[in-house]
KOLLUMKOL-541181 format. One record per atom (N, C-alpha, C): residue in three letters; y negated, x, z. Coordinates in steps of 0.1 Angstrom, whole numbers, plus 5000, padded with zeros to 4 digits. Example, Ala and Ser with C-alpha at 12.3 -4.5 7.8 and 13.67 -1.06 7.14 Angstrom:
BEGIN
ala505751325078;ala504551235078;ala503351325078;ser502251285071;ser501151375071;ser500051295079;
This chain:
BEGIN
met501150085003;met500150005000;met498850105000;gly497850054997;gly496350124996;gly495750135012;ser495350265012;ser495250305024;ser493650345028;arg492950355016;arg491450365020;arg490550335012;pro489250265017;pro488550235002;pro488250334992;phe487850294978;phe487750394970;phe486450484972;ser486450614968;ser485350724972;ser484250664965;ile483150724965;ile481850664960;ile481850704949;gly482350794943;gly482450844928;gly482850734922;val484250654926;val484750534918;val483750424919;leu483350374931;leu482250284932;leu481250314925;val480750454919;val479450464912;val479950414897;leu481550484895;leu481650414876;leu481650304878;gly482150214887;gly482150044887;gly480449994884;leu479450044889;leu478449994890;leu477850044879;ala478350194871;ala477650194860;ala478350114849;leu479350044848;leu480450004836;leu479949864838;thr478749804850;thr478649684848;thr477549644842;pro477449574830;pro476149534823;pro475949414827;cys474249374824;cys473449264826;cys474349154818;leu474149024823;leu474748904818;leu473648844810;ala474348784797;ala473548704791;ala473848564787;gln473748494777;gln474248354777;gln475448324778;gly475948224785;gly477448154789;gly478448154776;gln479548114779;gln480748084771;gln481047944779;thr481747874773;thr482447754776;thr483847754782;ala484047734796;ala485247734800;ala485947594795;ser487547624797;ser488247524798;ser487847384802;asp487047364815;asp486847264818;asp485247234814;gly484847294805;gly483447244800;gly482447334809;ser482547394816;ser481447504825;ser481047584817;thr480247664823;thr479847774815;thr480047924823;leu480648004816;leu480948114820;leu480048264812;pro479948344821;pro479048464817;pro479648544805;arg478448604798;arg478748694790;arg477848804790;thr478548914787;thr477749054788;thr476349054780;ala475649174782;ala474549154772;ala475049184757;asp475949234753;asp476349254740;asp476749124733;gly476849004744;gly477348884736;gly478948844739;his479548964746;his481048904745;his481448864758;pro482648774759;pro482948734774;pro483148834785;asp482448814796;asp482648904807;asp483948874815;leu484749004812;leu485749004821;leu486049064833;gln485249094835;gln485049214846;gln485449114863;gly485949234869;gly486349184882;gly487549224887;val488049164899;val489549184903;val490249114899;trp491549094893;trp492548974887;trp493949004896;asp494448894902;asp495548904908;asp496548844901;phe497748904897;phe498348864888;phe499948814896;arg500048814908;arg501248814916;arg502048644909;thr503048634908;thr503448494909;thr504948484911;met505448354916;met506848364916;met507648314904;thr506848284890;thr507648274883;thr508448404875;pro509548414872;pro510248524872;pro510048554854;leu510048674849;leu510148724840;leu511048664826;gln512248634832;gln513048584822;gln513548424831;arg513848324819;arg514248214823;arg515748234828;pro516148194843;pro517248214845;pro518548124837;arg519748164840;arg520448124829;arg521047984833;asn520947954843;asn521647814850;asn520347714848;gln519147754839;gln517847664840;gln518047644825;glu518147494822;glu518047454808;glu516747414804;asn515647394812;asn514247334808;asn513447434810;ala512247434798;ala511247554795;ala510447544807;val510447414813;val509247364822;val509847284832;leu509247324846;leu509547284858;leu509247124861;thr509747064867;thr509146934868;thr508246974885;glu507246854888;glu506446874898;glu507146884912;glu508446804912;glu509146834927;glu509946934924;glu510046964915;glu510947124914;glu510147234918;val508847224914;val507847334918;val507547314933;ala507447184937;ala507147184950;ala508447214960;glu509547224956;glu510647254961;glu510547394963;ile510347454951;ile510247604952;ile509547664961;glu508047614959;glu507147694968;glu507247654981;gln507747574986;gln508247544999;gln509247615005;arg510047644999;arg511447745002;arg510847865006;ala509747904996;ala509148064993;ala508548055008;ala507847955012;ala506747965025;ala507647955034;gln508547885036;gln509847915046;gln510448065049;ala510748065037;ala511148245038;ala510448335044;val509048325038;val508148405043;val507948385057;ala507948285065;ala507548255078;ala509048305087;arg510148295079;arg511248345088;arg511348515089;ala510948555075;ala510648695077;ala509648785085;asp508548675087;asp507348705096;asp507948705110;thr508848655115;thr509148645128;thr510348705132;pro510048835140;pro510948925140;pro512348895150;ser513748895146;ser514348875156;ser514948935168;val514649075167;val514749175178;val513249245183;val512849225195;val511549305198;val511849445205;arg511749555198;arg512349675202;arg511049745215;thr511449785224;thr510449825233;thr510350005236;glu511650035231;glu512350155228;glu512450225216;pro511950365211;pro512450405201;pro513750415194;leu513850415180;leu515450405174;leu515950545179;pro517250555183;pro517850695183;pro517650795172;ala517650915174;ala517350995164;ala518851015153;gly517950995141;gly519050975132;gly519350865125;gln518750755133;gln519050615127;gln518350545114;asn518350475108;asn518050435099;asn516650335101;val515350385099;val514450325106;val513850205093;gly514450165082;gly513950085077;gly512850115069;ala512450005057;ala511650055049;ala510149955051;tyr509649915042;tyr508249835044;tyr509049665048;asn508149615059;asn508449505065;asn507949395057;asn507949255059;asn507249145051;asn505949145050;phe505149225061;phe503549225057;phe503249305047;trp504049425042;trp503549465028;trp504149405017;phe504949315016;phe505449255004;phe504549124997;asp504249094987;asp503649004984;asp504148944971;arg504948864972;arg505648824958;arg505248714950;gly504248654957;gly503648534953;gly504148434960;ala503148304959;ala503648154968;ala503748054955;lys503448094945;lys503147964935;lys503948044923;val503947904912;val504647954899;val503447934891;val503347964876;val502647964872;val501847824865;glu500647814864;glu499847664863;glu500947574855;asp501247624842;asp501747504834;asp503147504837;arg503847544846;arg505047514853;arg506147594842;arg505947684838;arg506847754830;arg508347804839;thr509047794834;thr510147844840;thr510248004834;ser509848074828;ser510148184823;ser508448264820;leu508248394826;leu506948454819;leu507148484802;ile508348484799;ile508748534783;ile508548384776;val507848354768;val507448244758;val508348224743;asp508448364742;asp509348414728;asp509948504728;pro511348504725;pro511848404720;pro512148284731;pro512248154721;pro512248024728;pro513048014740;asn514148074740;asn515148074758;asn514448134767;gly513448184763;gly512948254777;gly513348394781;arg514248414774;arg515148564779;arg514448664771;val515248804773;val514748934768;val515748934755;pro515248974744;pro515848934730;pro517149044731;asp518149034723;asp519149094722;asp519049234720;leu519749364723;leu519149484723;leu519849544707;gln519149624702;gln519949674689;gln521249754692;thr522149794682;thr523649844688;thr523349974694;asp522450064690;asp522750184694;asp521450224707;ala520450094708;ala519450104719;ala519850134734;leu518850234739;leu519150304751;leu518950214764;arg519850194772;arg519750114783;arg520050194797;gln519150204807;gln519450264819;gln519450154830;val520350164838;val520350054851;val520150144866;gly519050144870;gly519150214885;gly519350134894;ser519250164906;ser519450074920;ser518450114930;leu518050004938;leu517350024949;leu518050064962;gly519450034962;gly520250094975;gly521250174975;ala521250214958;ala522550374959;ala521950454947;asp522550564949;asp522150644937;asp523550624929;ile523550634913;ile524250584905;ile524250694896;pro525350724888;pro525350814876;pro524250754867;gly523850864858;gly522850864852;gly522450974844;glu521650984831;glu521051084825;glu519451074825;arg519051214826;arg517751254825;arg517251204810;pro515951194809;pro514851154818;pro515450994821;val514850994836;val515050844844;val513650754839;arg513850674832;arg513150614825;arg512550474831;tyr513150434839;tyr513050284845;tyr511850324861;arg511450204864;arg510250234875;arg510750304887;thr511750264893;thr512150294906;thr513650294908;gly514050334917;gly515150384922;gly515750504917;gly517250524918;gly517550694913;gly518850704906;ile519450794903;ile520650794894;ile521150934902;ser520550974912;ser521051104920;ser520151144928;ala520551234939;ala519651314945;ala519251474940;asp519851514932;asp519851644926;asp518451674926;gly517051634923;gly516051674922;gly514751544919;pro513751564919;pro512751484919;pro512951414904;glu513251464895;glu513451454880;glu514551324878;asp515351324890;asp516351184890;asp516051094894;arg514751064901;arg514150984908;arg513550864896;gly513250744899;gly512450674891;gly511150694888;leu510450664880;leu508850694878;leu507850654892;ser508150504896;ser507250504907;ser507750564920;glu508850614921;glu509150714935;glu508450804937;arg508350874919;arg507751014919;arg506250994917;cys505650854922;cys504250844915;cys503550864905;leu504150864897;leu503850884881;leu503550744875;leu503950644876;leu503750514872;leu504050394883;gly503250284884;gly503550214891;gly504550114885;phe505450024892;phe506649934888;phe505749804884;asn504649794886;asn503949654881;asn503049694872;thr502449784867;thr501249834860;thr501749844843;gly502949844840;gly503449874826;gly502749964822;pro502149974809;pro502149834804;pro503649794796;pro503649664793;pro502849544799;pro502749514812;ile501749454821;ile501549414833;ile502549284835;leu503349344848;leu503949244847;leu504149224865;pro504049104872;pro504249114886;pro505849184894;ala505649234902;ala506449314909;ala506449354924;gly506649274932;gly506549324945;gly505449304954;tyr504249414954;tyr503249434959;tyr502449494952;asn501049494954;asn499749574949;asn499349504934;gln499949374934;gln499749294922;gln498249254920;asn497149384919;asn495749304914;asn495449424903;leu494549404896;leu493849494887;leu492149494886;gln491449564881;gln489949564881;gln489449564866;leu489049484858;leu488249534846;leu486749574850;phe486549694841;phe485249734839;phe484849714823;gln483649684819;gln483349654804;gln481949724799;thr482249764791;thr480849804783;thr480949764770;arg479649794761;arg479849794747;arg480849854742;asp481349944743;asp482450024736;asp483650044743;his483750024755;his484950064761;his484949934772;val486549914776;val487249844790;val488049944793;val487549924806;val488749994818;val489649924826;ile490749934824;ile491649874831;ile492249974844;leu491749894856;leu492249984868;leu493549914877;asn494749974871;asn495549914884;asn495649944899;glu495749824905;glu495649874921;glu497249954922;met498149954917;met499650034919;met499450154910;val499650254923;val499450394918;val498150434910;his497050364912;his496050384906;his495850434892;asp496750374883;asp496650364870;asp495450354863;val494850394853;val493950374846;val493850374830;arg493550304825;arg493350284808;arg491950264805;val491550374798;val490050394793;val490550344779;ile489850194773;ile490250164761;ile488850164751;pro488950244743;pro487550234730;pro487850114724;leu486350054720;leu485949924714;leu485549954700;asp485450074699;asp484350154687;asp484950144673;gly486350134674;gly486750134658;gly487350254655;arg487450374666;arg487850494661;arg489350474662;pro490250594653;pro491350544650;pro492050624664;his493850584662;his494350614671;his494750784673;leu494950824684;leu495550984682;leu496651004673;pro496751114668;pro497651174662;pro498851124667;asp500251104658;asp501351084663;asp502051174670;thr501551304673;thr502051424680;thr501451394693;ile500651324698;ile500151334708;ile500451184715;ser501151214727;ser501651094733;ser501451084750;gln501250964755;gln500650954767;gln501850864776;trp501650864786;trp502150804797;trp502150644795;met500850594794;met500450454793;met500250434777;gly500350524768;gly499950484756;gly498650524751;asp498250544741;asp497150534734;asp496750374728;ser495550344738;ser495250204736;ser493750204727;arg493450094718;arg492350064711;arg492349924711;gly490749904713;gly490549754715;gly489549654705;his489649544703;his488749474695;his488649344698;trp487649284695;trp487449154700;trp487849044691;asp488548944690;asp489048834686;asp488248714687;asp487248674681;asp486448574689;asp486248594703;asp486648504715;asp486348514728;asp487548604735;thr488348664728;thr489548694732;thr489548864730;leu489848924741;leu489949104739;leu491549124734;val491549214723;val492749244718;val492849384718;val494049444729;val494349564731;val495649614722;glu495749714716;glu496749754709;glu497249894714;ser498449934716;ser498450054723;ser500050084715;arg500050224712;arg501250294711;arg501250434714;asn502050514708;asn501850664712;asn502250684725;tyr503150624732;tyr503850604745;tyr504750724746;ser504750804756;ser505750924757;ser507250874759;asp507950984752;asp509350924753;asp510250914763;leu509450984775;leu510050964788;leu510050854797;val509150744792;val509050604797;val510150534786;ala510250394795;ala511150324788;ala509850234774;ser510650184765;ser510150074757;ser509749954766;phe510549884770;phe510149794779;phe511049784794;asn510549754803;asn511349724817;asn511549584819;ala512849584821;ala513549444822;ala513249394834;gly513049524847;gly512849504859;gly512949664866;val512249644876;val512149774885;val513349864882;thr514349814879;thr515649944880;thr516449904863;thr515649834856;thr516149834842;thr515349874833;ala515649964821;ala515050024813;ala515350014800;leu514649994789;leu515349944776;leu514750034767;gly515450124758;gly514550184752;gly514250314752;thr512950374746;thr512250464747;thr511250414742;gly509650464750;gly508250464744;gly508150504731;ala508850614730;ala508150674715;ala508250574705;thr508850444701;thr509050394693;thr508250224696;leu507350224708;leu507250084712;leu505850084708;asn505449944697;asn504049924697;asn503949774707;leu502649764713;leu502149694724;leu500849594720;thr500949464721;thr499749424718;thr499549314731;glu498249304736;glu497949274746;glu496649174744;arg496749064748;arg495348964746;arg494748924762;phe493548924759;phe492648894775;phe491748784772;thr492048664777;thr491248574776;thr490548464788;arg489448484789;arg488848424804;arg488748274798;val489648174805;val489548054803;val488947984812;asp488448014825;asp487647964831;asp487348044848;his486448004851;his485848124864;his486848224868;asp487848154874;asp489148194883;asp490148214874;thr490248184861;thr491648244855;thr491548314842;leu492348424842;leu492248524831;leu493748514822;leu493448464810;leu495048454805;leu495648554802;tyr496748624802;tyr496848724800;tyr498248764791;glu498448784775;glu499348734767;glu499748904762;phe501048934760;phe501349054755;phe502549044745;thr502549134737;thr503849114724;thr504549284729;val505649264729;val506549404728;val507249414713;asp506849504706;asp507549524694;asp508049654692;asp509049684692;asp509849824692;asp511349784684;pro511449744671;pro512749724663;pro513749834665;thr513349944668;thr514450044671;thr515249994689;thr514749924697;thr515249894709;thr515649754710;leu514449634704;leu514849474704;leu514949434692;thr516149354690;thr516249274676;thr515349174669;gln514249154680;gln513149104678;gln511749124689;pro510749114684;pro509849094694;pro509748994704;leu509249054718;leu509248974731;leu507948944731;thr507448844734;thr506148784739;thr506148714753;gly504948744759;gly504848684775;gly503548644778;val503348574788;val501948494792;val502148484807;leu500848524813;leu500848514825;leu499348474828;gln499148394839;gln497448384841;gln497348464853;met496348514857;met495848614865;met494648494872;arg494348544885;arg493448464892;arg492648564897;gln491248504898;gln490148584901;gln490548624920;gly490548774921;gly490748804934;gly489648874942;ala489948934954;ala488748944963;ala488849084960;ala487349144961;ala487249264958;ala486749354969;pro486649484973;pro487149564963;pro488249604963;leu488749664954;leu490449774957;leu490449854965;phe491349884972;phe491450004978;phe492450094974;glu491750224977;glu492950334971;glu494250344974;tyr494850344963;tyr496350364965;tyr497050504967;ala497050544978;ala497750694983;ala499150694984;cys499550754970;cys501150724969;cys502050834977;his501250964973;his502051044981;his501651154993;glu500151094995;glu499451135006;glu500351105021;gly500751235028;gly501451205038;gly502751145038;asn503051115024;asn504751055020;asn505851185021;tyr506551135033;tyr507251255033;tyr509051225027;gly508851085018;gly510251025015;gly510951145004;met510251174998;met510851234985;met511651394988;leu510851425002;leu510651575005;leu512151555015;asn512251435023;asn513451425032;asn514451355021;leu514251295012;leu515751235007;leu516251355000;leu515651464994;leu516151584989;leu516651694999;thr516251665010;thr516551775022;thr517751745026;gly517851575028;gly519051545033;gly520351555025;ala519851515011;ala521151575000;ala521651705002;arg520951795002;arg521151935005;arg522151965016;met521551885027;met522251945040;met523851855040;glu523751765031;glu525251695029;glu526051755019;glu525251855010;glu526351965004;glu526652055009;leu525852095018;leu526552235024;leu526952185036;ala527152075039;ala528252005053;ala529952005045;glu529751955032;glu530851925026;glu531452085019;ser530652165017;ser531052275011;ser532152355020;pro533152425011;pro534152505020;pro533652595027;
C-alpha cells in the first residue's frame, strides 16, 4: 500500500499539467462537463477502477447481464464477507513464536470493490460475445504461476505475481520484483488493491499515473511517430489522439519480457513483443470515466479481445507506492531457500 504523500516535485508536476477550463461538454445526464483551454474534454483527476465484475464471464453464467436481484445478492454477500474478515476470531496479546508464519496483508489492505459495473454486465470482456478470453493460437505461450506455491516454469516470468521457484529474483513475478503493478496493465484491470490512477492533461500530452508501483505513461498527442521497432519498453510505446470527445491511445513496442495479456495475476498469455493495444477514455458524466480496451495479438489470440470498465471519480491526492523501501520479503524468501538447500545437501 502507499506509505507517504507524493513529494513536492510530483505535486508541482500535477500543478504544471493542469490547464485552465474552457467551455463545457454535455454529460450523459444533460449537464455540462468542463473542457480544457484547447477545447478537449477535461479527463483530469483521480479515477477509481475497482469493481466486483470479473474479467471473464463465469462458465456457469449463461446471461450477459445480471438481474437487479442478482446484483443485490452479490453485493450483499460481498459486504457480509468483508464484515466477517474485519472481525478477528483470535485476539493475540503475545508475539508469535519465532519462525512461525506471521501471515500477509489482513483485510484492511485489500479492496476488491463492493459493486458490479453500472450496466450489470457479467464480465468486463464484451467481445467475444461469450465474455471469455479468446482461444489461444496453437503455439502461443502460456504461463501459470501461483500465489501459494512455487511451481516449475521457465524464464522470463511474464505474469504479474507469484513465482516459479526461489532460485533468484528473475524467477519471481514482475510485481513481486516491483517492476510492474498487477493491476496497471496496460490494459488497466481491477485486482486486489491500489486500484486508482490519476490523469494529467495538456494540449500535447496526457500522463497516466497508476497508484500501484507508481507506473507512469507519458503519452504524446502531437502526431509524432512511434519509436523504432528495435526499442521496446515495459509498458509499451503509446501515442494518443482525439476522436471527437474520446481520447484514443494506441500502444505497441512492448518488451518481450512481459505478457501479451494477463488473464489473471498469475496467468500470462503470449509475449508483449507482438501486442498492439488500443485504449479509449471517454468522460460520460462528472463522476464516470468510460475505459475501453482492445488487445490485438494475432500470434497469441485467435481473435482480438475487447473489454469495458467504468471508472469512478476518486479522492485526491494519491499517495506514493513505496514498493521495496523497507521490504525484506524478497531477501528473506531467497535467504530461506538457500538455507533449505544447505540443510538438504550431503
